[in-house]
C-alpha positions as CSV (number, residue, x, y, z in Angstrom):
1,M,0.0,0.0,0.0
2,E,1.6,3.3,-1.1
3,S,0.5,6.9,-0.6
4,D,-0.2,9.2,-3.5
5,E,0.2,12.2,-1.2
6,R,3.0,14.8,-1.6
7,L,4.6,16.9,1.1
8,R,4.4,20.6,0.1
9,I,7.2,22.7,1.5
10,D,7.0,26.5,1.2
11,T,10.5,27.9,1.4
12,P,11.4,31.4,2.7
13,E,12.1,32.3,-0.9
14,Q,8.4,31.7,-1.7
15,V,9.2,28.6,-3.8
16,A,7.1,25.5,-3.2
17,L,8.7,22.1,-3.3
18,E,6.7,18.9,-3.3
19,L,8.2,15.6,-2.1
20,P,6.5,12.2,-2.5
21,V,5.4,10.8,0.9
22,A,6.4,7.2,1.7
23,G,3.4,5.0,2.3
24,V,2.7,1.9,4.5
25,G,4.2,-0.5,2.0
26,S,7.6,0.9,1.6
27,R,7.9,1.7,5.3
28,F,6.9,-1.8,6.2
29,L,9.5,-3.2,3.9
30,A,12.1,-1.0,5.5
31,V,11.2,-1.9,9.1
32,S,11.1,-5.6,8.2
33,V,14.7,-5.5,6.8
34,D,15.9,-3.4,9.8
35,T,14.2,-5.8,12.3
36,V,16.0,-8.8,10.7
37,L,19.4,-6.9,10.8
38,Q,18.7,-5.7,14.4
39,F,17.9,-9.3,15.5
40,A,21.0,-10.7,13.8
41,L,23.3,-8.0,15.3
42,T,21.8,-8.7,18.8
43,V,22.3,-12.5,18.5
44,M,25.9,-12.2,17.2
45,G,26.8,-9.6,19.9
46,V,25.3,-11.6,22.7
47,I,27.1,-14.8,21.6
48,A,30.4,-13.0,21.2
49,L,30.1,-11.4,24.7
50,R,29.3,-14.8,26.3
51,I,31.9,-16.9,24.5
52,A,34.8,-14.6,23.8
53,P,36.0,-14.1,27.4
54,V,36.1,-17.9,28.0
55,R,37.9,-18.5,24.7
56,V,40.6,-16.0,25.5
57,G,41.0,-17.2,29.1
58,L,39.5,-14.2,30.9
59,P,37.2,-15.8,33.5
60,I,36.6,-12.5,35.3
61,L,35.1,-11.0,32.2
62,A,33.2,-14.2,31.6
63,L,31.4,-13.6,34.9
64,A,30.2,-10.3,33.7
65,G,29.2,-11.8,30.3
66,P,25.4,-12.1,31.0
67,A,25.1,-8.6,32.3
68,T,27.1,-7.2,29.4
69,A,25.1,-9.2,26.9
70,I,21.8,-7.8,28.3
71,L,23.2,-4.3,28.2
72,F,24.3,-4.8,24.6
73,A,20.9,-6.2,23.6
74,F,19.2,-3.2,25.3
75,C,21.4,-0.7,23.4
76,V,20.8,-2.4,20.0
77,Y,17.0,-2.5,20.6
78,W,16.8,1.2,21.5
79,G,19.7,2.6,19.6
80,Y,19.7,0.8,16.2
81,F,17.2,3.1,14.4
82,A,18.3,6.3,16.0
83,V,22.0,5.9,15.5
84,F,21.6,5.1,11.8
85,E,19.2,8.0,11.2
86,I,21.5,10.4,13.0
87,F,24.7,9.5,11.1
88,W,23.1,8.3,7.8
89,S,21.0,11.4,7.0
90,G,17.7,10.0,8.1
91,R,18.2,6.5,6.6
92,T,18.7,3.0,8.0
93,P,19.8,0.0,5.9
94,G,16.1,-0.9,5.5
95,K,15.1,2.6,4.5
96,R,18.0,2.8,2.0
97,L,16.8,-0.5,0.4
98,A,13.2,0.8,0.3
99,G,14.4,4.1,-1.2
100,I,13.0,6.3,1.7
101,R,14.4,8.6,4.3
102,V,13.3,10.7,7.3
103,I,13.3,14.5,7.1
104,K,11.8,17.4,9.0
105,E,8.5,18.8,8.0
106,S,10.4,21.8,6.7
107,G,12.3,19.5,4.3
108,R,15.6,19.9,6.2
109,P,17.6,16.9,7.5
110,I,16.8,15.6,10.9
111,N,19.1,16.1,13.9
112,A,19.9,13.9,16.9
113,Y,16.9,15.1,18.9
114,E,14.4,14.3,16.2
115,A,16.0,10.9,15.5
116,I,15.9,9.9,19.2
117,A,12.4,11.3,19.8
118,R,10.7,9.5,17.0
119,N,12.4,6.2,17.8
120,V,11.6,6.3,21.6
121,L,8.0,6.4,20.6
122,R,8.5,3.3,18.3
123,A,7.6,1.1,21.3
124,I,4.1,2.7,21.5
125,D,3.7,2.6,17.7
126,F,4.4,-1.2,17.9
127,L,1.4,-1.8,20.2
128,P,-0.5,-4.1,20.4
129,A,1.8,-6.0,17.9
130,M,3.5,-5.6,14.5
131,Y,3.1,-1.7,14.6
132,G,-0.6,-2.0,14.8
133,L,-1.2,1.4,16.4
134,G,1.4,3.0,14.2
135,V,-0.2,1.7,11.0
136,V,-3.7,2.9,12.1
137,V,-2.4,6.4,12.8
138,M,-0.5,6.4,9.4
139,L,-3.7,5.5,7.6
140,L,-5.6,8.3,9.3
141,N,-3.4,11.2,8.2
142,R,-2.4,12.4,4.7
143,N,1.4,12.3,5.3
144,S,1.4,8.7,6.6
145,R,3.0,9.9,9.9
146,R,3.1,7.6,12.9
147,I,3.0,8.8,16.5
148,G,6.8,9.1,16.7
149,D,6.7,11.4,13.6
150,Y,4.2,13.7,15.2
151,V,6.2,14.1,18.4
152,A,9.5,14.7,16.5
153,G,8.0,16.8,13.7
154,T,9.2,14.5,11.0
155,V,7.9,12.8,7.8
156,V,9.2,9.9,5.7
157,V,9.6,10.6,2.0
158,H,10.8,8.7,-1.0
159,D,14.5,9.2,-1.8
160,R,14.9,7.9,-5.3
161,S,18.3,7.9,-6.8
162,T,19.1,10.6,-9.3
163,E,21.8,11.5,-11.7
164,D,25.1,12.7,-10.5
165,L,24.8,16.3,-9.4
166,R,28.5,17.2,-9.6
167,P,29.2,18.2,-13.2
168,G,32.3,20.0,-14.4
169,L,32.3,23.7,-13.8
170,T,31.0,25.8,-16.7
171,P,31.4,29.5,-17.3
172,L,29.0,31.7,-15.3
173,G,27.1,33.2,-18.2
174,G,30.3,34.9,-19.4
175,L,29.8,37.7,-16.8
176,A,32.8,39.4,-15.2
177,G,33.0,39.1,-11.4
178,G,30.7,36.1,-11.4
179,T,32.5,34.5,-8.4
180,E,32.3,37.7,-6.4
181,R,28.6,38.0,-7.2
182,L,27.9,34.5,-6.0
183,S,29.1,35.5,-2.5
184,R,25.7,37.2,-2.2
185,V,24.0,33.8,-2.2
186,T,23.0,32.8,1.3
187,A,23.2,29.4,2.9
188,D,19.4,29.1,2.8
189,E,19.4,29.8,-0.9
190,L,22.0,27.2,-1.5
191,V,19.9,24.7,0.4
192,L,17.0,25.6,-1.8
193,V,19.0,25.1,-5.0
194,E,20.4,21.8,-3.9
195,T,17.0,20.5,-2.6
196,Y,15.5,21.2,-6.0
197,L,18.4,19.5,-7.8
198,H,18.1,16.4,-5.7
199,R,14.3,16.1,-6.0
200,R,13.7,17.4,-9.6
201,F,13.3,13.9,-11.1
202,E,10.5,13.2,-8.8
203,L,8.5,16.2,-10.0
204,E,6.1,16.5,-12.9
205,Q,7.7,18.2,-15.9
206,S,5.5,21.3,-15.7
207,V,6.1,21.7,-12.0
208,R,9.8,21.1,-12.4
209,E,10.2,23.7,-15.1
210,Q,8.2,26.2,-13.1
211,L,10.3,25.7,-10.0
212,A,13.5,25.9,-11.9
213,R,12.5,29.2,-13.4
214,Q,11.5,30.6,-10.0
215,I,14.8,29.6,-8.4
216,V,16.8,31.0,-11.4
217,N,14.9,34.3,-11.1
218,R,15.6,34.4,-7.4
219,I,19.4,33.8,-8.0
220,A,19.4,36.4,-10.8
221,E,17.8,39.1,-8.6
222,K,20.4,38.5,-6.0
223,T,23.5,38.1,-8.2
224,G,22.7,39.5,-11.6
225,L,23.8,36.2,-13.2
226,R,21.5,34.5,-15.7
227,P,21.9,31.3,-17.9
228,N,23.1,31.6,-21.5
229,V,20.3,31.5,-24.1
230,S,21.1,27.9,-25.0
231,Q,21.9,26.8,-21.4
232,P,19.4,24.5,-19.6
233,L,18.1,25.9,-16.4
234,D,19.1,22.8,-14.4
235,E,22.7,23.0,-15.8
236,F,22.8,26.7,-14.7
237,L,21.6,25.8,-11.2
238,E,24.1,22.9,-10.9
239,T,26.9,25.3,-11.8
240,I,25.7,27.9,-9.3
241,A,25.5,25.3,-6.5
242,R,29.0,23.9,-7.3
243,H,30.6,27.4,-7.4
244,V,28.9,28.5,-4.2
245,R,29.7,25.3,-2.3
246,D,33.3,25.3,-3.4
247,N,33.9,28.9,-2.5
248,A,31.8,28.5,0.7
249,R,31.2,32.2,1.2
250,F,27.8,33.2,2.5
251,R,26.3,36.5,3.7
């Protein structure tokens, strides 16, 4: 079961981005894979903590083996999802396989607080079994959010692979002082450009063209730089993003 809903994000630059929301089907696939990996990691860790001290001749550590194994299992159960989402940009191995990731409602990447908060509530979403409560809540709201997502202010969206977004540098419209003008681009505007570039292939063609034109106009107003007559808008935005990122000068 997949959702046809799209998350609409209105940026400070008055440009609307739409991201496809992940439905019950892809999220169930992800959590199934993660549960298997979580169980395997727990079993292997517990066995290692019980057997290793005996094999290497450390009987004192062997006495602490059961307690250490229980602590390890506890950490894996509560930390698996949060740790991966913190250090892997909102993804776990299962989410990566399913092509989805967790983001903030604003479209920004989640931080440690959101990752921990949404996963602490996973135990409630699991009730009474097999994420029964979580699935019911997801079916009752348009963005397929479970209780943990409401508490953390997050949403799960599709993260389909796209083309490489790091092309070679091209001239900035043949305008003198192009690099200096790009120092006027703010960090938020760079995020806007890069978010569009990463999500463009998930948008309908008409929406994609409209968004590209709006963002190009925004950059042009700020810097005076415009694409050449024959230059595609996406190529122009890729070049802008690369130059700004490489120079890393924001105002």
